[in-house]
C-alpha distance (Angstrom), angle and dihedral (degrees) to the residues before:
residue distance angle dihedral
M1 . . .
H2 3.79 . .
F3 3.81 89.7 .
G4 3.82 91.5 55.3
F5 3.81 92.2 50.0
A6 3.79 91.7 49.4
L7 3.81 91.0 51.0
I8 3.81 92.1 51.0
A9 3.82 91.5 48.4
A10 3.80 92.2 50.3
T11 3.80 90.9 50.0
L12 3.82 92.5 51.3
L13 3.82 91.5 47.2
A14 3.79 91.3 52.5
A15 3.80 91.5 49.4
C16 3.82 91.6 52.6
S17 3.82 96.2 45.3
P18 3.81 115.9 103.9
V19 3.79 113.9 -100.3
A20 3.80 114.4 -127.9
D21 3.80 113.7 -114.9
P22 3.80 114.2 -112.0
P23 3.78 112.8 -104.7
E24 3.79 111.3 -87.2
A25 3.76 115.3 -110.3
E26 3.77 112.0 -116.6
A27 3.80 113.1 -109.7
S28 3.78 112.6 -106.6
P29 3.79 112.2 -113.8
A30 3.78 115.9 -109.8
P31 3.80 111.5 -95.4
T32 3.78 114.3 -100.7
R33 3.82 95.2 -161.6
D34 3.78 134.0 35.2
A35 3.80 126.5 -125.3
A36 3.81 91.5 -85.4
G37 3.80 92.5 52.3
F38 3.82 98.3 -105.2
P39 3.80 117.0 138.4
V40 3.78 117.0 -102.7
A41 3.81 106.7 -121.2
D42 3.80 113.4 -105.7
R43 3.78 92.7 -138.8
P44 3.79 141.0 69.3
V45 3.79 123.6 -88.5
A46 3.79 119.5 -132.5
G47 3.77 115.2 -132.2
I48 3.80 122.4 -113.5
V49 3.78 102.2 -106.6
A50 3.80 104.2 170.5
P51 3.80 143.0 -2.6
E52 3.81 90.4 -108.6
W53 3.79 134.8 38.9
S54 3.80 99.3 -135.2
S55 3.77 141.8 -23.4
G56 3.78 121.2 -54.7
P57 3.82 95.8 -122.8
D58 3.83 91.5 56.3
R59 3.77 91.8 50.8
D60 3.79 93.2 41.8
A61 3.80 90.1 53.2
A62 3.81 89.4 53.8
D63 3.84 91.4 45.0
E64 3.79 87.3 -131.4
S65 3.80 94.6 168.3
G66 3.79 92.3 45.4
Q67 3.80 91.2 52.0
L68 3.80 90.0 48.2
I69 3.81 94.0 48.5
R70 3.80 92.6 48.1
G71 3.81 93.7 41.7
L72 3.80 91.6 55.4
D73 3.83 95.6 35.6
I74 3.80 91.0 -124.6
R75 3.80 108.9 -173.1
P76 3.81 139.4 179.3
G77 3.79 113.8 -72.9
M78 3.80 95.3 28.9
A79 3.80 126.3 127.4
V80 3.80 110.3 -129.6
A81 3.81 126.9 -173.9
D82 3.79 117.0 -150.5
I83 3.82 100.8 -157.8
G84 3.79 111.7 -156.9
A85 3.78 90.3 11.1
G86 3.80 94.4 174.6
S87 3.78 111.1 174.7
G88 3.81 89.3 -5.2
Y89 3.80 103.6 -108.6
H90 3.81 91.4 152.8
T91 3.81 97.1 29.5
L92 3.81 90.5 61.5
R93 3.82 90.2 51.5
L94 3.80 96.4 40.9
S95 3.80 91.3 54.4
P96 3.83 95.9 71.7
A97 3.82 90.2 38.7
V98 3.82 92.6 62.2
G99 3.82 93.3 37.0
P100 3.80 130.5 -154.9
Q101 3.81 93.0 -48.0
G102 3.80 91.8 53.5
V103 3.79 132.6 67.6
V104 3.78 136.8 -142.6
Y105 3.79 117.5 -152.8
A106 3.80 106.0 -154.0
E107 3.81 104.5 -158.9
D108 3.78 130.2 -177.3
I109 3.80 137.5 150.3
V110 3.82 92.1 -137.5
E111 3.77 104.6 77.7
A112 3.81 93.8 -164.5
Y113 3.81 90.2 62.2
V114 3.79 96.2 53.0
S115 3.80 92.0 40.3
G116 3.79 87.7 63.2
L117 3.80 89.7 45.3
R118 3.81 90.6 52.1
R119 3.79 90.6 55.8
E120 3.80 91.8 47.6
A121 3.81 92.7 48.6
E122 3.81 90.0 50.3
R123 3.80 91.0 47.6
R124 3.81 89.3 53.7
G125 3.80 93.2 44.1
L126 3.82 93.9 -120.0
K127 3.77 100.4 162.0
N128 3.81 95.3 174.5
V129 3.83 95.3 65.9
R130 3.81 116.7 102.6
I131 3.82 118.7 -168.9
V132 3.83 116.7 -140.8
V133 3.81 127.0 -177.0
G134 3.79 109.1 -154.0
T135 3.78 136.0 177.5
P136 3.82 129.9 -115.4
D137 3.81 90.8 -96.2
D138 3.82 102.1 33.1
P139 3.83 129.8 38.5
K140 3.83 89.8 -156.7
L141 3.79 94.8 -137.6
P142 3.82 124.8 159.4
K143 3.79 113.6 -85.1
A144 3.82 118.9 -94.8
S145 3.80 91.8 -8.7
V146 3.82 107.0 114.5
D147 3.82 127.9 89.5
R148 3.82 95.5 179.5
A149 3.79 133.4 14.3
V150 3.79 123.8 -167.1
M151 3.80 130.9 -161.7
V152 3.78 110.6 -171.9
H153 3.80 121.3 -171.2
M154 3.78 91.3 -30.4
Y155 3.81 108.7 87.4
H156 3.80 91.0 93.1
E157 3.83 87.2 60.5
V158 3.81 94.2 56.5
E159 3.80 109.7 115.9
S160 3.81 97.4 -167.0
P161 3.81 107.6 28.2
Y162 3.81 97.7 169.7
A163 3.81 93.8 48.9
L164 3.80 92.7 43.5
L165 3.81 93.9 50.7
W166 3.81 91.7 43.9
N167 3.80 92.2 52.4
L168 3.81 92.6 41.5
A169 3.80 89.0 57.5
T170 3.81 91.0 66.0
S171 3.82 90.3 62.1
L172 3.82 94.7 50.4
K173 3.77 123.8 96.0
P174 3.84 118.0 -131.2
G175 3.80 107.8 -76.2
A176 3.80 93.1 15.1
Q177 3.79 117.8 150.0
V178 3.79 134.3 -138.0
G179 3.79 120.3 -152.6
V180 3.80 122.3 -160.8
I181 3.79 123.4 -167.3
D182 3.78 115.6 -167.7
L183 3.77 142.7 136.7
D184 3.80 121.2 -94.8
R185 3.79 97.9 -118.8
P186 3.82 138.0 94.4
I187 3.77 118.8 -59.3
D188 3.79 93.2 -120.2
R189 3.82 85.9 60.1
H190 3.82 91.6 53.4
G191 3.78 98.8 -97.6
T192 3.81 138.6 95.3
P193 3.83 124.9 -131.1
P194 3.84 105.9 -124.3
A195 3.81 93.0 -130.6
L196 3.81 91.2 56.3
L197 3.80 91.7 46.9
K198 3.81 91.1 51.1
C199 3.80 91.6 47.8
E200 3.81 94.4 50.9
F201 3.81 93.9 47.2
E202 3.80 93.3 46.8
A203 3.82 91.0 48.0
V204 3.81 87.5 64.9
G205 3.81 94.2 46.1
Y206 3.82 103.1 -94.9
R207 3.80 118.1 141.1
H208 3.79 117.0 -129.4
I209 3.80 110.8 -130.4
R210 3.79 103.2 174.9
T211 3.79 146.3 -34.9
A212 3.78 120.8 -152.7
P213 3.80 137.1 163.6
M214 3.79 117.3 -103.3
T215 3.79 123.1 -135.6
G216 3.78 121.9 -111.1
G217 3.78 98.3 43.8
V218 3.82 96.1 -82.2
G219 3.81 95.1 126.8
Y220 3.79 132.5 -110.1
L221 3.79 134.2 -43.5
A222 3.81 117.3 -134.3
V223 3.81 118.6 -171.1
F224 3.81 125.9 -159.5
E225 3.80 133.3 -179.2
A226 3.80 121.0 -130.2
P227 3.82 116.4 -95.9
T228 3.77 117.7 -96.6
D229 3.79 89.2 -159.0
R230 3.79 125.1 18.1
P231 3.80 119.6 -149.3
E232 3.78 118.6 -126.1
P233 3.82 110.9 -96.2
A234 3.81 91.6 -111.1
D235 3.82 89.9 53.9
I236 3.81 95.9 54.1
K237 3.78 109.8 111.2
P238 3.82 111.3 -144.3
C239 3.79 122.0 -130.3
D240 3.80 121.8 -117.5
A241 3.78 116.3 -112.9
P242 3.81 111.9 -104.7
């Protein structure tokens, strides 16, 4: 009798006792490389907010395209890739600079932007403009076809900089140059610190030629030469965030 009561009491006590929480699973560390082996950038990525960086009159007043064309020695007959072309501010100005024997590849990952640019280029009769829809890690340009590539106020929006630069290199001719215009401020404020830009390009094998401020408050122009030898993705050493 007493034994049965004691057993019932013990059972009730066990049912009312707090149950220990299961041990929490440790959070998985963030991946440091993507599926293709490229480093994941140790920095934020600015969102794409518009098809153009600022108004045409502001950029015209600063002669942004003229500074870019002179800074990269863009000449008639060249093939130029406008990476992240957006609404085509520079594409429409690069077209007459390279002339009928040249070509401008207007590339963007947002198809709606370049669709509008295609219509504008057709309206203007610019027969040397080629529209290309790329991906965040590959501009999808023809192999060994580009003399100059430009990235204007968009590098801070690049999600996979090492993969993009590695894939871009396959479209560059030997000795080709890449020009980047951006603002010297943090990436989350829609700019790119020049030291970080230089580090990421050099990590993929590009040679830094020069970086200089542009007039008119439009930022700086950094110029890089195409790699002569690309490292394997797994051998690319990522840059530390500033």
